[in-house]
Backbone as numpy.savetxt, mean C-alpha at the origin, in Angstrom:
# Nx Ny Nz CAx CAy CAz Cx Cy Cz
3.89 12.48 -72.73 2.65 13.84 -72.84 1.80 13.39 -71.74
1.77 13.80 -70.51 1.19 13.00 -69.56 -0.42 13.69 -69.57
-1.32 13.01 -69.93 -2.99 13.98 -69.32 -3.16 13.51 -68.02
-3.77 14.75 -67.50 -3.95 14.42 -66.24 -5.98 14.46 -66.82
-6.79 13.49 -65.53 -7.80 13.85 -66.00 -8.75 14.77 -65.24
-10.02 15.03 -66.06 -10.45 16.06 -64.99 -10.59 15.78 -63.41
-10.46 14.39 -62.82 -11.17 14.55 -61.71 -9.89 14.91 -60.85
-8.94 14.72 -61.23 -7.34 14.29 -60.33 -7.19 16.02 -59.72
-7.35 16.18 -58.59 -6.41 17.77 -57.88 -5.39 17.77 -57.65
-4.33 18.46 -58.00 -2.98 18.45 -57.32 -3.26 19.64 -56.27
-2.38 19.16 -54.97 -2.47 19.89 -53.56 -1.53 21.24 -53.92
-1.41 22.24 -54.22 -0.53 23.35 -53.96 0.62 23.05 -53.11
1.83 23.26 -53.42 3.10 23.02 -52.95 2.70 23.52 -51.21
1.99 24.84 -51.03 1.99 25.57 -49.39 1.29 24.43 -48.63
0.61 23.76 -49.59 -0.72 22.91 -48.11 0.57 21.39 -47.89
0.98 20.90 -49.54 1.82 19.88 -49.21 3.21 20.03 -47.88
3.33 21.05 -48.03 4.45 20.86 -47.14 3.88 21.38 -45.37
3.08 22.44 -45.58 1.98 21.77 -44.14 1.44 20.75 -43.60
1.17 19.68 -44.61 0.72 18.47 -44.00 1.88 17.93 -43.72
3.24 17.88 -44.49 4.25 16.91 -44.33 5.03 17.06 -42.80
4.47 18.54 -42.51 5.48 19.08 -41.06 4.43 18.44 -40.29
3.50 19.25 -40.44 1.80 18.02 -39.68 2.13 16.93 -39.46
2.57 16.38 -40.39 2.74 14.86 -39.64 4.13 14.35 -39.13
4.93 15.62 -39.20 6.53 15.31 -38.77 6.22 15.64 -37.02
5.27 16.37 -37.35 4.55 17.27 -35.69 4.35 15.84 -34.56
3.52 15.17 -35.60 2.10 14.32 -35.17 3.38 13.00 -34.67
3.71 12.69 -35.24 5.18 11.62 -35.31 5.66 11.58 -34.13
6.70 12.80 -33.85 7.30 13.26 -33.24 6.69 13.25 -31.77
5.45 13.85 -31.57 3.97 13.79 -30.31 4.38 12.22 -29.37
3.83 11.78 -31.19 3.69 10.72 -30.39 5.01 9.56 -29.92
6.00 10.10 -30.33 7.11 9.46 -29.63 7.30 9.81 -28.18
7.20 11.53 -28.43 7.68 11.93 -26.45 6.76 10.92 -25.93
5.68 11.09 -26.30 4.24 10.75 -25.52 4.65 9.05 -24.94
5.06 8.43 -25.65 5.42 6.85 -25.35 6.50 6.98 -24.58
7.59 7.78 -24.82 9.18 7.72 -23.87 8.32 7.64 -22.56
7.46 9.73 -22.45 7.36 9.78 -21.06 6.25 9.02 -20.27
5.79 8.41 -20.95 4.42 7.04 -20.41 5.53 5.97 -20.02
6.63 5.82 -20.99 7.21 4.68 -20.12 8.45 5.28 -18.92
8.68 6.42 -19.34 9.58 7.02 -17.90 8.76 6.88 -17.04
7.73 7.46 -16.68 7.23 7.72 -15.77 6.31 5.91 -15.28
6.31 5.57 -16.14 5.68 4.07 -15.52 6.84 3.04 -14.47
7.83 3.59 -15.31 9.29 1.95 -15.06 9.81 3.03 -13.58
9.98 4.16 -14.08 10.99 5.06 -13.03 9.93 5.38 -12.35
8.89 6.21 -12.21 8.62 7.00 -11.20 7.92 5.59 -10.02
6.75 5.26 -11.23 5.65 4.18 -10.45 6.73 3.10 -9.44
7.32 2.64 -10.17 7.87 1.49 -9.58 9.10 1.38 -8.75
9.38 2.68 -8.34 10.47 3.17 -7.27 9.58 3.82 -5.90
8.49 4.42 -6.43 7.52 4.49 -5.42 7.15 2.84 -5.03
6.45 2.65 -5.49 5.90 1.18 -4.54 7.47 0.11 -3.82
8.18 0.38 -4.61 9.58 -0.27 -4.09 9.70 0.48 -2.34
9.90 1.70 -2.58 9.12 2.48 -1.52 8.63 2.36 -0.21
7.57 1.88 -0.92 5.85 1.97 0.09 6.20 0.43 0.66
6.97 -0.64 -0.51 6.95 -2.25 0.59 7.91 -1.94 1.69
9.48 -1.31 1.27 10.20 -1.35 1.82 9.95 -0.16 3.66
8.94 0.52 3.40 7.97 1.62 5.04 7.76 0.15 4.99
6.55 -0.35 4.43 6.07 -1.17 5.25 6.56 -2.16 6.17
7.50 -2.76 5.35 8.44 -4.26 5.77 8.46 -3.31 7.48
9.45 -2.46 7.31 10.24 -1.52 8.07 9.50 -1.43 9.59
7.85 -0.88 9.06 6.73 -0.89 10.33 6.81 -2.42 10.65
6.68 -3.05 9.64 6.04 -4.05 10.36 6.89 -4.85 11.65
8.30 -4.66 11.33 9.21 -5.30 11.72 9.36 -4.53 13.41
9.45 -3.43 13.13 8.86 -2.29 13.94 7.96 -2.82 15.47
6.91 -3.01 14.85 5.65 -3.33 15.66 5.84 -4.96 16.24
6.17 -5.28 15.21 6.86 -7.00 16.06 7.41 -7.17 17.13
8.24 -6.16 17.06 9.14 -6.38 17.82 8.81 -5.46 19.27
7.50 -4.34 19.17 7.48 -3.97 20.36 6.44 -5.80 21.01
5.41 -5.79 19.88 4.67 -6.45 20.60 5.20 -7.90 21.30
6.61 -8.19 20.82 7.45 -9.28 21.48 8.08 -8.69 22.70
8.60 -7.42 22.99 9.41 -6.40 24.17 7.98 -6.45 24.93
6.28 -6.17 24.86 4.92 -6.45 25.47 5.15 -7.33 25.81
5.26 -8.50 25.52 4.93 -9.80 25.94 5.79 -10.31 26.81
7.36 -9.85 26.81 8.17 -10.82 27.65 7.99 -9.71 29.00
7.84 -8.34 28.77 7.80 -7.82 29.68 6.45 -8.42 30.44
5.67 -8.27 30.17 4.55 -9.07 30.84 4.52 -10.24 31.26
5.65 -10.88 30.92 5.57 -12.69 31.09 6.67 -12.48 32.27
7.22 -11.20 32.98 7.89 -11.03 33.97 7.50 -10.43 35.27
6.49 -9.91 34.94 5.93 -8.63 35.51 5.24 -9.48 36.43
5.46 -8.81 38.16 4.28 -8.82 38.63 3.07 -8.76 39.23
2.25 -9.26 37.97 1.01 -8.79 37.66 0.04 -8.31 39.10
0.37 -8.45 39.89 -0.71 -8.14 41.39 -0.38 -6.77 41.82
0.51 -6.12 41.19 1.22 -5.08 41.64 -0.36 -4.11 40.81
-0.44 -2.13 41.49 -0.99 -1.76 40.74 -1.26 -1.65 39.06
-2.04 -1.17 38.54 -2.14 -1.30 37.02 -1.31 0.32 36.86
-1.40 1.38 37.09 -0.55 2.77 36.92 0.57 2.12 37.54
1.18 1.48 38.76 2.79 0.77 38.63 3.29 -0.04 37.05
2.22 -0.82 37.13 2.70 -1.65 35.90 2.47 -1.11 34.64
1.49 0.23 34.71 2.05 0.87 33.18 3.11 1.64 32.74
3.32 2.16 34.10 5.14 2.89 33.98 5.89 1.94 33.96
6.20 0.57 34.78 7.46 -0.06 34.65 7.31 -0.66 33.35
6.48 -1.05 32.49 6.11 -1.72 31.12 6.09 -0.88 30.25
6.44 0.63 30.30 5.96 1.50 29.46 5.09 1.59 28.11
3.85 1.11 28.76 2.52 0.83 28.17 1.93 2.33 27.99
1.47 3.24 26.93 -0.02 4.13 26.89 -0.54 3.75 27.61
-1.31 1.85 27.51 -2.24 1.76 28.12 -2.49 0.40 28.70
-3.11 -0.20 29.41 -2.52 -0.72 30.75 -4.21 -0.89 31.55
-4.92 -1.72 31.04 -6.24 -2.06 32.02 -6.28 -3.84 32.51
-6.30 -3.16 33.50 -6.91 -4.94 34.67 -8.33 -5.22 34.29
-8.68 -6.33 33.65 -10.18 -6.95 33.94 -10.23 -7.82 34.59
-10.80 -7.80 35.74 -11.56 -8.75 36.79 -12.10 -9.95 35.61
-11.42 -11.55 35.69 -11.70 -12.69 35.70 -13.22 -12.98 35.52
-13.96 -12.69 36.22 -15.69 -12.85 35.78 -16.16 -12.21 34.55
-15.79 -10.94 34.51 -15.78 -10.23 32.86 -14.96 -10.18 32.17
-13.77 -10.79 31.80 -13.23 -10.95 31.35 -13.94 -12.64 30.00
-14.22 -13.29 30.75 -14.97 -14.67 29.62 -16.28 -13.96 29.15
-16.38 -12.61 29.39 -17.98 -12.17 28.62 -16.91 -11.20 27.49
-15.82 -10.56 28.11 -15.52 -9.85 26.81 -14.60 -11.09 25.89
-13.88 -11.30 26.34 -13.36 -12.54 25.27 -14.37 -13.06 24.16
-15.54 -13.49 24.81 -16.86 -14.13 23.50 -17.23 -13.27 22.78
-17.28 -12.06 23.09 -17.71 -10.87 22.70 -16.69 -10.30 21.85
-15.53 -10.76 22.13 -14.42 -10.58 20.85 -13.80 -11.22 19.81
-14.13 -12.10 20.53 -14.16 -13.79 19.67 -15.72 -13.65 18.31
-16.88 -12.96 19.08 -17.69 -12.94 18.51 -17.34 -12.12 16.31
-17.16 -10.73 17.28 -17.16 -9.85 16.72 -15.25 -9.72 15.47
-14.27 -10.30 16.14 -13.16 -10.29 15.52 -13.57 -11.38 14.00
-14.22 -12.29 14.52 -14.80 -13.63 13.48 -15.56 -13.20 12.60
-16.48 -12.07 12.42 -17.18 -11.65 12.04 -16.19 -10.58 10.95
-15.02 -10.18 10.81 -14.36 -9.61 10.48 -13.61 -10.20 9.04
-13.36 -9.56 7.53 -12.96 -10.61 6.81 -11.83 -10.15 6.50
-10.76 -10.41 7.45 -9.58 -9.70 7.08 -8.39 -10.46 7.67
-7.33 -10.68 6.62 -6.59 -11.38 6.67 -5.68 -11.25 7.89
-5.67 -10.20 8.55 -5.22 -9.68 9.42 -5.86 -10.15 10.81
-6.68 -10.27 10.72 -7.49 -10.92 11.98 -7.88 -12.50 12.58
-8.50 -13.06 11.52 -9.09 -14.48 11.90 -7.99 -15.26 11.39
-7.15 -15.61 11.03 -6.59 -16.27 11.08 -5.58 -16.22 12.60
-5.25 -15.10 13.27 -4.65 -14.74 14.18 -6.20 -15.20 15.97
-7.34 -15.59 15.39 -7.74 -16.39 16.29 -7.86 -17.20 16.79
-7.22 -18.36 16.30 -6.59 -19.88 16.21 -5.14 -19.72 17.32
-4.63 -18.65 17.07 -3.26 -18.67 17.31 -2.09 -17.80 16.65
-0.91 -17.55 16.51 -0.36 -16.31 16.10 -0.84 -16.14 14.41
-1.12 -14.90 14.05 -1.63 -14.42 13.35 -0.61 -14.83 11.92
-1.39 -14.97 10.32 -0.48 -15.01 9.90 -0.22 -14.11 8.70
0.57 -13.04 9.36 0.21 -11.92 8.42 1.03 -11.86 7.10
0.55 -11.42 6.27 0.53 -11.11 4.76 2.08 -10.65 4.52
3.10 -11.51 3.69 4.26 -10.28 3.51 4.35 -9.13 2.41
């Protein structure tokens, strides 16, 4: 015969069943949360990151080609023509001719301004070809 001590109380059957169901529900919810977090992190964020990187690479290629085209056009253009004519021939949105006397002042101001910027895009370009991050 089993004697119970007066301190021990047994839970009613209804409370034990509800506790077991609650434990199962919490366990399943935890599993679903972990699976959902993994799927969102792995599938959505990584796929989006890859798309952003591809888009940025495409934009970089496009702008580098456009800069090269403008450079080649300026190399073969007759710079003695009127600025409006050059602008149309070179297919540029903006084209300004700066007199040589103002050129040195503007270049010095531009160099000082750009050298103060803490950007990997600007500072390496001051001494030559920019070393753009890939």
